[in-house]
Rosetta silent file (secondary structure, phi, psi, omega in degrees, C-alpha in Angstrom):
SEQUENCE: MLTTWLRQGLRDGMCPLRRVVHKADREYIWHFYDEGADQGESIDELRRSCGFCAEHTEMLRKIDVEAMRSTLAITTMFADVLAGICEDLESLGAAAAFERAACPACVNRDRLVRANVRYLLDEPSSPGHREMFACSPGLCFAHFAHTWSVAPSRADRELIVDVQPTATHSLLAGLREHIRKQDDRFRHEPAGPEADSWTRAIQLTAGWPAPSTSAAEPE
SCORE:     score description
SCORE:     0.000 S_00000001
   1 L     0.000  -38.012 -179.055  -67.692   38.298   46.024 S_00000001
   2 H   -65.335  -39.281  178.106  -64.148   37.900   44.870 S_00000001
   3 H   -73.081  -26.900  178.982  -62.555   39.929   47.648 S_00000001
   4 H   -69.092  -39.643  174.232  -64.681   37.947   50.140 S_00000001
   5 H   -58.674  -43.774 -179.905  -62.809   34.780   48.961 S_00000001
   6 H   -64.191  -42.148 -179.967  -59.447   36.425   49.630 S_00000001
   7 H   -61.941  -35.549  178.363  -60.542   37.523   52.994 S_00000001
   8 H   -58.415  -48.170 -169.442  -61.721   34.042   53.835 S_00000001
   9 H   -62.327  -47.884  179.799  -58.300   32.705   52.903 S_00000001
  10 H   -68.806  -34.223  168.406  -56.600   35.197   55.138 S_00000001
  11 H   -62.657  -38.852 -175.184  -58.867   34.606   57.992 S_00000001
  12 L   -83.014    0.722  178.680  -58.464   30.919   57.689 S_00000001
  13 L    66.487   42.599  176.957  -54.698   31.108   57.757 S_00000001
  14 L  -135.582  172.363  177.501  -54.099   29.824   54.263 S_00000001
  15 L   -57.195  127.154 -177.536  -52.795   31.225   50.984 S_00000001
  16 H   -67.611  -26.939  176.663  -55.681   33.514   49.917 S_00000001
  17 H   -74.337  -30.292  173.454  -55.342   32.575   46.266 S_00000001
  18 H   -65.565  -32.101  174.082  -55.695   28.893   47.170 S_00000001
  19 H   -63.913  -41.170  171.003  -59.018   29.909   48.683 S_00000001
  20 H   -58.271  -46.654 -178.839  -59.993   31.416   45.365 S_00000001
  21 H   -63.523  -47.315  174.422  -59.130   28.237   43.544 S_00000001
  22 H   -52.619  -51.842 -178.651  -61.114   26.183   46.064 S_00000001
  23 H   -67.306  -46.458  178.491  -64.203   28.427   45.775 S_00000001
  24 H   -55.851  -42.810 -176.771  -63.905   28.796   41.962 S_00000001
  25 H   -71.668  -41.381 -173.744  -63.756   25.001   41.443 S_00000001
  26 H   -63.825  -51.064 -171.328  -66.719   24.300   43.805 S_00000001
  27 H   -61.770  -40.476 -177.015  -68.857   26.862   42.320 S_00000001
  28 H   -69.924  -49.581 -176.478  -68.182   25.836   38.687 S_00000001
  29 H   -67.115  -42.734  178.573  -68.585   22.089   39.198 S_00000001
  30 H   -63.852  -38.406  179.126  -71.780   22.484   41.289 S_00000001
  31 H   -70.813  -35.169  170.919  -73.290   24.798   38.739 S_00000001
  32 H   -55.407  -51.187  176.557  -72.343   22.410   35.944 S_00000001
  33 H   -58.926  -41.070 -170.764  -74.018   19.516   37.867 S_00000001
  34 H   -81.904  -37.837 -172.790  -77.084   21.374   38.614 S_00000001
  35 H  -128.818  -16.363 -174.723  -77.600   23.269   35.340 S_00000001
  36 H  -100.984  -13.354 -170.959  -74.872   22.512   32.706 S_00000001
  37 L   -65.903  -28.195 -173.968  -74.613   18.777   32.543 S_00000001
  38 L  -116.074   17.895  179.911  -77.508   18.641   29.975 S_00000001
  39 L   -94.862  131.709 -175.388  -76.938   21.958   28.260 S_00000001
  40 H   -58.256  -40.368 -179.361  -75.731   21.928   24.646 S_00000001
  41 H   -60.921  -46.156 -175.137  -73.236   24.804   25.152 S_00000001
  42 H   -72.298  -42.265  175.524  -71.508   23.138   28.124 S_00000001
  43 H   -56.788  -46.025 -177.308  -71.457   19.770   26.375 S_00000001
  44 H   -60.111  -41.679  178.381  -69.868   21.409   23.243 S_00000001
  45 H   -64.369  -36.192  178.956  -67.207   22.803   25.467 S_00000001
  46 H   -82.573  -23.056  173.233  -66.378   19.457   26.942 S_00000001
  47 H   -66.489  -37.812  178.604  -66.486   17.881   23.460 S_00000001
  48 H   -70.619  -30.599  176.990  -63.765   20.219   22.486 S_00000001
  49 L   -93.871    0.952 -175.738  -61.696   19.533   25.501 S_00000001
  50 L    52.821   49.797 -179.007  -62.486   15.820   25.470 S_00000001
  51 L    91.573 -178.770  167.604  -63.913   16.086   28.961 S_00000001
  52 L   -77.987  163.927  177.577  -62.631   17.677   32.174 S_00000001
  53 L   -70.363  175.539 -174.803  -59.131   17.194   33.416 S_00000001
  54 H   -63.346  -37.807  177.708  -58.610   14.416   36.025 S_00000001
  55 H   -63.022  -48.167 -174.566  -58.988   16.817   38.960 S_00000001
  56 H   -79.967  -25.449  177.141  -62.300   18.344   37.955 S_00000001
  57 H   -68.791  -42.630 -178.804  -63.679   14.934   36.795 S_00000001
  58 H   -60.348  -43.709  178.280  -62.928   13.510   40.270 S_00000001
  59 H   -59.723  -39.061 -178.372  -64.933   16.511   41.778 S_00000001
  60 H   -69.454  -40.677  179.747  -67.850   15.688   39.502 S_00000001
  61 H   -60.807  -51.317 -179.319  -67.684   12.044   40.352 S_00000001
  62 H   -53.038  -45.499 -178.213  -67.732   12.751   44.093 S_00000001
  63 H   -59.234  -53.061 -167.063  -70.942   14.940   43.642 S_00000001
  64 H   -79.767  -48.683 -169.382  -72.820   12.455   41.590 S_00000001
  65 H   -90.291  -32.957 -178.554  -71.704    9.026   42.950 S_00000001
  66 H   -89.195  -55.268 -172.792  -70.767    9.829   46.612 S_00000001
  67 H   -72.876  -47.844 -175.277  -72.921   12.775   47.548 S_00000001
  68 L   -92.322  -10.065 -178.910  -76.048   12.040   45.412 S_00000001
  69 L    52.203   52.498  178.842  -75.450    8.334   45.315 S_00000001
  70 L  -146.170  160.056  172.291  -76.264    8.134   41.624 S_00000001
  71 L  -124.402    2.100 -174.598  -74.459    7.512   38.444 S_00000001
  72 H   -65.043  -49.941 -173.883  -77.031    8.766   36.003 S_00000001
  73 H   -54.778  -57.501 -174.116  -75.810   12.364   35.686 S_00000001
  74 H   -65.595  -34.206  178.467  -72.212   11.499   35.094 S_00000001
  75 H   -65.305  -51.968  179.913  -73.130    8.687   32.688 S_00000001
  76 H   -61.252  -42.657  177.694  -75.397   10.863   30.634 S_00000001
  77 H   -56.710  -46.279 -175.546  -72.736   13.638   30.505 S_00000001
  78 H   -70.740  -38.881  175.941  -70.082   11.277   29.209 S_00000001
  79 H   -57.371  -42.674  179.874  -72.574    9.694   26.657 S_00000001
  80 H   -70.407  -41.771  177.011  -73.302   13.141   25.281 S_00000001
  81 H   -65.060  -43.840 -175.576  -69.616   14.258   25.196 S_00000001
  82 H   -74.693  -26.948  176.535  -68.344   11.020   23.628 S_00000001
  83 H   -63.302  -42.965  172.611  -71.085   11.057   21.006 S_00000001
  84 H   -57.505  -46.521  179.874  -69.692   14.454   19.954 S_00000001
  85 H   -61.260  -35.987  177.754  -66.184   13.180   20.079 S_00000001
  86 H   -66.519  -39.961  171.726  -67.000   10.276   17.967 S_00000001
  87 H   -57.430  -48.480  176.378  -68.353   12.586   15.261 S_00000001
  88 H   -54.303  -52.240 -174.730  -65.041   14.610   15.498 S_00000001
  89 H   -72.047  -31.540  174.641  -62.949   11.484   15.101 S_00000001
  90 H   -62.854  -30.337  175.459  -64.915   10.192   12.165 S_00000001
  91 L   -87.246    4.044 -170.382  -63.956   13.404   10.257 S_00000001
  92 L   -86.923  113.253  173.113  -60.396   13.332   11.436 S_00000001
  93 L   -74.004  156.477  178.295  -57.949   12.797    8.478 S_00000001
  94 L   -61.062  -30.165 -175.521  -54.675   11.028    8.861 S_00000001
  95 L   -95.342   -1.519 -172.472  -52.735   14.181    7.942 S_00000001
  96 L   -82.093  155.984  175.278  -54.912   16.525   10.197 S_00000001
  97 L   -87.773  146.223  176.691  -53.708   17.924   13.538 S_00000001
  98 L  -109.343  114.343 -169.560  -55.651   16.781   16.560 S_00000001
  99 L  -112.022  136.587  175.346  -56.213   19.826   18.996 S_00000001
 100 L  -122.427  124.841  177.943  -57.718   19.428   22.458 S_00000001
 101 L   -71.571  166.263  179.783  -58.985   22.401   24.144 S_00000001
 102 L   -75.622  149.157  172.712  -58.237   23.184   27.780 S_00000001
 103 L   -42.935  118.554 -177.609  -60.440   21.902   30.547 S_00000001
 104 H   -63.134  -28.699 -179.707  -63.233   24.535   30.881 S_00000001
 105 H   -71.632  -36.055  176.633  -63.229   24.288   34.662 S_00000001
 106 H   -72.314  -34.788  175.247  -59.424   25.099   34.675 S_00000001
 107 H   -62.535  -48.345  174.897  -59.947   28.025   32.293 S_00000001
 108 H   -57.400  -44.678  178.818  -62.596   29.325   34.676 S_00000001
 109 H   -63.173  -45.451  179.070  -60.323   28.849   37.656 S_00000001
 110 H   -59.658  -41.812 -177.398  -57.306   30.488   35.933 S_00000001
 111 H   -68.315  -33.172  177.904  -59.375   33.507   34.981 S_00000001
 112 H   -74.940  -36.672  179.398  -60.579   34.007   38.530 S_00000001
 113 H   -67.091  -41.506  176.366  -57.097   33.610   39.997 S_00000001
 114 H   -61.094  -41.346 -176.913  -55.843   36.283   37.594 S_00000001
 115 H   -69.052  -34.346  179.935  -58.635   38.641   38.545 S_00000001
 116 H   -79.037  -23.622  171.457  -57.916   38.040   42.207 S_00000001
 117 H   -57.676  -43.728  178.329  -54.326   38.745   42.013 S_00000001
 118 H   -69.324  -35.467  176.405  -55.208   42.345   41.399 S_00000001
 119 H   -61.690  -41.046 -174.916  -57.588   42.335   44.309 S_00000001
 120 H   -61.081  -44.290 -178.393  -55.004   40.784   46.496 S_00000001
 121 H   -72.539  -23.212  175.030  -52.537   43.588   45.610 S_00000001
 122 H   -83.274  -37.975 -175.727  -55.127   46.254   46.097 S_00000001
 123 H   -52.796  -49.825 -175.046  -56.656   45.056   49.372 S_00000001
 124 H   -70.304   -5.481  171.919  -53.742   45.527   51.645 S_00000001
 125 H   -81.316   -3.435  177.752  -53.470   49.141   50.690 S_00000001
 126 L   -92.700  159.772 -178.255  -56.792   49.721   52.450 S_00000001
 127 L   -61.706  134.399  175.694  -57.061   50.369   56.241 S_00000001
 128 L    84.979  -33.079  179.596  -56.850   47.071   58.142 S_00000001
 129 H   -71.034  -39.053  179.441  -56.126   44.896   55.185 S_00000001
 130 H   -61.148  -37.954 -178.385  -52.349   45.396   55.208 S_00000001
 131 H   -67.221  -45.119 -177.492  -52.179   44.234   58.797 S_00000001
 132 H   -60.095  -48.585  176.903  -54.305   41.134   57.993 S_00000001
 133 H   -54.341  -45.611 -175.910  -52.014   40.314   55.023 S_00000001
 134 H   -62.445  -30.626 -179.081  -48.938   40.943   57.014 S_00000001
 135 L   -95.073    5.781 -176.584  -50.052   38.456   59.718 S_00000001
 136 L   -88.678  169.345 -172.781  -50.992   35.744   57.240 S_00000001
 137 L   -80.196   12.153  179.929  -48.849   32.580   56.511 S_00000001
 138 L    77.289 -168.178  178.220  -48.067   34.209   52.943 S_00000001
 139 L   -91.478  144.115  163.946  -48.729   32.745   49.628 S_00000001
 140 L   -61.570  150.883 -168.060  -48.128   29.200   48.487 S_00000001
 141 H   -64.338  -30.535 -178.865  -45.013   29.394   46.228 S_00000001
 142 H   -63.954  -40.654  178.656  -46.993   28.546   43.114 S_00000001
 143 H   -87.672  -21.478  167.667  -49.157   31.665   43.631 S_00000001
 144 H   -64.183  -40.462  178.589  -46.304   33.686   44.935 S_00000001
 145 H   -68.287  -38.957 -178.175  -44.529   33.104   41.653 S_00000001
 146 H   -71.914  -40.406  177.100  -47.546   33.994   39.607 S_00000001
 147 H   -61.889  -41.874  177.402  -48.315   37.188   41.679 S_00000001
 148 H   -61.173  -39.438 -171.361  -44.710   38.244   41.418 S_00000001
 149 H   -81.611  -13.529 -179.879  -44.507   37.813   37.717 S_00000001
 150 H  -113.329    2.717 -179.888  -47.723   39.827   37.044 S_00000001
 151 L   -62.874  124.683 -168.028  -47.311   42.557   39.750 S_00000001
 152 L   -76.213  -23.382  179.771  -47.624   45.768   37.698 S_00000001
 153 L  -141.094  171.567 -179.227  -45.249   47.911   39.736 S_00000001
 154 H   -65.010  -35.133  177.939  -42.292   47.906   42.109 S_00000001
 155 H   -60.596  -36.769  176.802  -44.655   49.048   44.909 S_00000001
 156 H   -67.715  -37.239  176.848  -46.790   45.953   44.439 S_00000001
 157 H   -65.054  -40.797 -176.208  -43.680   43.769   44.626 S_00000001
 158 H   -63.866  -38.641  173.545  -42.551   45.473   47.636 S_00000001
 159 H   -55.606  -49.685 -178.069  -45.879   44.653   49.303 S_00000001
 160 H   -78.883  -33.289  178.740  -45.657   40.963   48.883 S_00000001
 161 H   -73.094  -12.910  172.337  -41.946   40.693   49.477 S_00000001
 162 H   -75.724  -24.579 -176.115  -42.538   42.367   52.838 S_00000001
 163 H   -97.054  -47.677 -170.465  -44.865   39.465   53.765 S_00000001
 164 H   -62.780  -44.049 -178.814  -43.416   36.240   52.117 S_00000001
 165 H   -64.450  -36.230 -178.444  -39.917   36.312   53.776 S_00000001
 166 H   -68.245  -45.106 -176.928  -41.374   36.996   57.239 S_00000001
 167 H   -72.106  -32.346  179.861  -43.932   34.237   56.946 S_00000001
 168 H   -77.246  -35.887  173.415  -41.290   31.762   55.492 S_00000001
 169 H   -62.031  -42.249 -173.778  -38.720   32.631   58.295 S_00000001
 170 H   -62.486  -43.450  179.953  -41.443   32.314   60.920 S_00000001
 171 H   -66.905  -40.263 -177.240  -42.240   28.729   59.511 S_00000001
 172 H   -61.759  -41.533 -178.091  -38.540   27.791   59.300 S_00000001
 173 H   -61.674  -39.425  178.212  -38.189   28.737   63.048 S_00000001
 174 H   -64.425  -41.727  179.801  -41.224   26.406   63.880 S_00000001
 175 H   -67.505  -43.350  177.289  -39.631   23.555   61.914 S_00000001
 176 H   -68.840  -33.812  178.062  -36.306   23.912   63.818 S_00000001
 177 H   -69.602  -36.265  177.229  -38.088   24.132   67.065 S_00000001
 178 H   -60.457  -46.108  178.133  -40.073   20.925   66.163 S_00000001
 179 H   -58.699  -38.388 -173.081  -36.769   19.239   65.363 S_00000001
 180 H   -62.656  -45.511  179.864  -35.248   20.436   68.598 S_00000001
 181 H   -62.919  -18.835  179.443  -38.088   18.957   70.567 S_00000001
 182 L   -80.867  -11.463  178.342  -37.568   15.556   69.040 S_00000001
 183 L   -73.965  137.863 -179.450  -34.183   15.265   70.832 S_00000001
 184 H   -49.198  -34.765 -177.322  -34.360   13.057   73.915 S_00000001
 185 H   -69.079  -17.385 -175.623  -33.085   15.908   76.079 S_00000001
 186 H  -119.910    3.087 -171.955  -36.118   18.095   75.240 S_00000001
 187 L   -70.533  -10.009  175.925  -39.012   15.622   74.659 S_00000001
 188 L   -73.894  -18.603  178.865  -40.456   16.462   78.126 S_00000001
 189 L   -66.750  133.078 -174.330  -41.346   19.963   76.764 S_00000001
 190 L   -68.556  154.064  174.941  -45.054   20.251   75.816 S_00000001
 191 L   -70.242  146.383  175.551  -45.793   20.676   72.146 S_00000001
 192 L  -121.492 -159.706  179.697  -46.563   24.124   70.856 S_00000001
 193 H   -66.592  -11.000  174.891  -47.575   25.646   67.617 S_00000001
 194 H   -69.681  -11.787 -168.868  -44.416   24.257   66.099 S_00000001
 195 H   -67.893  -29.225  177.324  -45.960   20.705   66.182 S_00000001
 196 H  -107.669   24.881  177.050  -47.766   21.112   62.819 S_00000001
 197 H   -67.953  -27.511  177.541  -45.012   23.156   61.175 S_00000001
 198 H   -66.613  -32.207 -177.940  -44.240   20.247   58.858 S_00000001
 199 H   -71.539  -45.784 -170.689  -47.879   20.300   57.578 S_00000001
 200 H   -67.680  -31.448  175.023  -47.712   24.032   57.080 S_00000001
 201 H   -63.858  -35.781  175.053  -44.350   23.554   55.103 S_00000001
 202 H   -64.050  -48.555 -174.017  -46.148   21.178   52.720 S_00000001
 203 H   -60.896  -46.078 -176.608  -48.961   23.619   52.369 S_00000001
 204 H   -69.346  -33.431  178.884  -46.601   26.568   51.706 S_00000001
 205 H   -85.039  -36.297 -176.328  -44.582   24.658   49.101 S_00000001
 206 H  -109.661  -10.109 -178.372  -47.175   22.482   47.459 S_00000001
 207 L   103.722  137.415  178.245  -50.336   24.435   48.116 S_00000001
 208 L   -62.908  124.988  178.448  -53.110   24.348   50.662 S_00000001
 209 L   -69.471  152.411  167.213  -55.232   21.304   49.976 S_00000001
 210 L   -63.417  153.974  173.967  -59.042   21.675   49.542 S_00000001
 211 L   -60.497  150.626 -172.927  -61.194   20.498   52.467 S_00000001
 212 L   -65.985  -20.698  179.087  -61.934   16.848   52.255 S_00000001
 213 L   -92.420   12.144 -169.553  -65.613   17.800   51.768 S_00000001
 214 L   -59.134  -20.418  174.349  -64.968   20.109   48.856 S_00000001
 215 L  -119.696    1.764 -178.325  -67.112   18.087   46.470 S_00000001
 216 L   -79.840  -35.671 -176.397  -69.381   16.336   48.838 S_00000001
 217 L  -156.290  144.430 -179.138  -71.715   19.169   49.595 S_00000001
 218 L   -62.539  151.245  178.178  -72.148   22.933   48.656 S_00000001
 219 L   -92.604    0.000    0.000  -70.986   25.548   51.183 S_00000001
């Protein structure tokens, strides 16, 4: 299933690790909503982390409030989590350290990204996969930096460095072409694939955004 996520990202013309992030978050939050919101172990995790981070809380809110048109599940979850937090605060001494655990959804996402970096480096060595990776728009720079830092060998780094400069130069050419066509002398020329180059530049530098329906309905 993990390599399927990477292939979906490559097929859809996005950073494949951003696709992993998107799918990991969706599956975690939907599983929590369906089965974990009233489970003691899941609530204890959220008690230690004082809830989800803002990003994953918003995903949960969209599911309950916008998709299901209810507020019962999210209200019950917060009541259970805050009841535990209140107990912890009552036993917190003035000299004690207050420690907040990481958001459990973020922990899950980071674990799957780390696992998929290895899949990403392995896949292009297989027939057909190298060509698919070579034709991709590359990795968003956050995931390029992460992949570069954990690549276990020079050969692995050579693989990604073959792709990233080519993809970046191609995008730069598109940006320059888009700028050229804004000149009054060339405005008569029809728009081409360079027209959305500025959007792709945002995605390459800041990360591909999740689809607008990412929390509204399961895929």
